[in-house]
N, C-alpha and C positions, 0 to 999 in steps of 0.2 A: 410591521412584526418588531419589538426590540430585543439587542440581542440580552443577555449577563455580563455582566461587567468581563476583565478579562483575570487569566484563571493568573495569582501574584507570589507572594512569599518565597517562602525552603521550599526546597524540589521535597517536601515531607510534605508542606502546604498544598502542592500544587497540587501535588496526586488524590491529597484529600479530597482540596475544592475540585477537582476532577471527577472522581469517584462517584461525589454528591450532584453536580449540575448533569453528569451525562450516565447515572445509573442505569444497568440494563440488567434487568431479571434473568436467571437460567432458565432458553429455553423448552418448552415441556413438549415431548412427541404424542402429537394421538396422530388415531386413527382415518380420522379427516384431515388433517393437516398434507397442502399440498411438495411437504417439505418432509424427507425422514430424515433425523440423524444420530450419528453417536459416535463416543468416544471409542481411543484405540490408544493405547504405549506402543511405541514404534519403538523406541531406546530406554538407555535409563534418563535421557534426560529431555526426550520429543515426545510429548502428546497431541494429536491430530483430533480434529475431530470431520466427520467426513458424514458429509448432505447429498441425499439423492434428492431429484424429484420424485414425484410419487405418478405422473404421466407418463413417467423420461420411455421413449422409442425402443424402442428391442433393438437397434444396431445401436453400437458402443456411442459417446458422449461427447462430446470435449471435456478436458478438465482443467478445473483452475485447483491453483495451489493460491490459496491467498494468505496474507500477512495481517493481522489489525495493528490500531492504532497504538498510540499512547508513550510516545516522543522515548522510544526503548526501555522506560522504567517503568509502565502502566500498560495497562490495559490483559484483559485475557480472553480464552473462546467464546465469549460473552459481550464483546463489548460491541464485533461490527456483526452480529447475529442477524440483524436485517439485512443488513447489505449482501451478505453471504446467502442468504437463504434467497432472499430475490433473484440473484442473481443465477442460483443453482435452478430454480424454478421457470425462469422468462427465457436465457437463454437457450433451451434445458442444458444443463450440462451437472454431474458433479463437482462439487465443491470440498476439498482437502483442508481445512483450516491448521494453519501450524500455532503449537501453542510452543512458543520460545520463549528461552530465560532472558531475566528481565534488568537492567540494572537497579540502583547501583552496585546490586551485590556483586553482577559480571557484567566486562568492558567488552567493546566493538571490539572482535566483530563473535563473538560469540553469537550474538543476536542470527548473525548472515550465516553463520555456522548452523547450527539448529534449523535455521529455515532452507538452504543445501538439503542438507538431513533428512525432514520436510518432502520437500521437493522430489529427492532419487531415488525413498521411497513410495512416493505418491504413482513416480512416471514407472518405477518395475512393477508396480503394481496396481499401471489403470486397466489390462482385461479382464480383471478378479476384478476393480470397481465399478465395471460396466464402463469404463471411460475409450474414448480414443487414444490410443499411445501418440499417433501424430497431431496431436491437437490440444495438446502441452500446455497451458499457456501459466503466466506467477502475475500475479495483479494484489492488490495491496491499500488500503486507507493510511495515509500519513507516515509516519515507519516503517507502516509494511508496503506502502508504493519507494518507500526507500531498501527494501528489501529484495524486491520484485524488481528493480534496476542491479542492484548488486550482484543477483543474480544472475542474470541477463552479463553483464561483465563476466564473471567467472568463467562462466560458460565457453561465451568469448578466448575468454585467454586460453583454453583447454582448449577449442577443436570441438567443442562439443555444442555447440550453438544450435544445431538444424533439433537438438531435445524440444526445443520452447519455440512451439508459431510465431508469441505474440506476448508482449506487458501492458499491463495496464497500472499506472499508475497516478492512484486515487490523491494529488496534493500533499506527495513524499519530495522532503528534500534531495538534492541529486548534489548541493556543491555545502563548500562552508564557508562562514565570512573571514575565517583566515589563511583563504585559500584560493583567490579570485583572481586568473590569468589577467592581461594588462590590456586584452581584442575583448573580455563579455563585461570588465568592470561599468562601460556604460548602460549595459543589460541589465546590471544586478545592483537595483536599486531597492527596493522589496525592503530587504534587513532595515535600510534606514525611514524608509517612507512609512514602513508599517510596524516601526519601533516600539511606538506606545500608543496609547489610550484607541486599542483596539480590542477589539471580541475575541474570547478563548485562547488565542499564544499570541505571542510580542515579542521582542527581540531577551529580555528577560527571562522568558521562558525558555526559550527556543536556546540560549547559552548555557544557561542553570544547565537542561539536558544535555547539551552537548559535554561541559565537563565532570556531570554523572557516569557516562560510557567511557570520556579518556578517549572522546572522537579526535582522531587525526585526521587536519586537514589534509594532508598529502596521502590522506591512505582510499585508489579510486574502490575500493569497495565500498569505502562510506559519499565518496565523491563520482558518481558513475560519468556525471555531466565533462571529466575529467579523463576519463577513460580512452589508451591509444588505439582500444577495438570495438569503436564503434559502428565501424563497419559490419560488424559482423554480430549486431544487435538484431534481435525480431521486431518486426510491425510493433510498432509505440504508440497508445492512447496514453496520453494524460490530460488530469484537472488541475485548474491552475485554479486559485482563490483571491478575488481584489483587497482586499483588508487583510492578505495572509503573509507574515515574512520570509516566508518559501512562494512567492508567488512568482516571482522569477525561478525559481528551480526549475519548476515546471517545466517556461515559457525557454530557459537555452536550454535543455536536453532537447525539448521539440525538435528548437532548431540546429543543432549541435548533433542532433540526428538525421536530418532535413537534407545537411550539409556532407552527410555521407552517404547519402545515399538509400538511405530508411525511411520503407510508406511510417507517416506519423500522422496523427489525430489529434487534436489540442481543442478543448474545449475550458475556456475563462468564462469566469462568474465574476465581474463587477460587480464591487461595494459588496461584495460579500466574504465574510470570515475562515479561516479554517475552519473544516470540517463541517460547515454549516449543516450540510445532510441531516445532523445526528436530529435539527427542529425539527418535527413531524408534522406540524404547522405552519412552514414555512411551502409557502407557492414554488420559489425555486427548489423545494427539497423535489417536490415532481417530478419540476424537467431535471434535476440533475437522473432523476434513479432514468428516465425515460435514455438518456445521454449516453448516462452506461454502456446499459443496453443494444443502441448504436455503436460507444466503442468498441463493445465486446464483437458483433457481428465485422465491423471493423477488422479485426486483427485474426479473425477466425474465418474470414476467405481468401 
């Protein structure tokens, strides 16, 4: 199966093309659907979508706080609905998806602030939601993966790391090309290897998003692989895509966490672009979904 060309142009053109390529209809609740959902405004700035499996056990189930993709400038609660729904049904677990504010209107770390607000609400209300407060994890696709790692970093700094049983970073960035320590330079090659002529996102798209949100290369909220508190991160599952300029972000994060003594698991997909699983007809998409279920079982075990 061939891929569409990568996103091009200005930020506005990239976001419009992304909408056209990756458009998702809003989900509809039906009585026979295996997962039910509702939206709830939890603060002036943050709305969440709560997914509950219809066949949920009587006992509390794990609760996953989810961040959608979109380069911090696009996406919404519908963007990764299929992935959120899959996890809710098959883990099974409660999924709380966070509708965080976006760039370029808002700058980083507003997105992480909103994600943390959503996490705190979900954690505090875990029992009411049917979730197990001792099994709360953070996860996300692309930008949402970055937010999950950033949340773990913040909780580690505050001495609250035990609130998270694990994180799942599905192709999210954990580094910034403007701040690569010498000891990691030989490992950080994907930004050049996949700079041009790759599907979905290339170096231009990555840099455009970074500029739009004023991403600070030295802010470890945005570059959690460089955190001084990695030893206090929870179990971590990562996904890296071979034709992705962010490929080595996930690989380096996995390696640095291992060095810090954190249990990790990673799946690498050679020859596939950023968030390839949005293409339903791709054979590797089925494998991806099977693997993230194993990843969830890993962090929850």
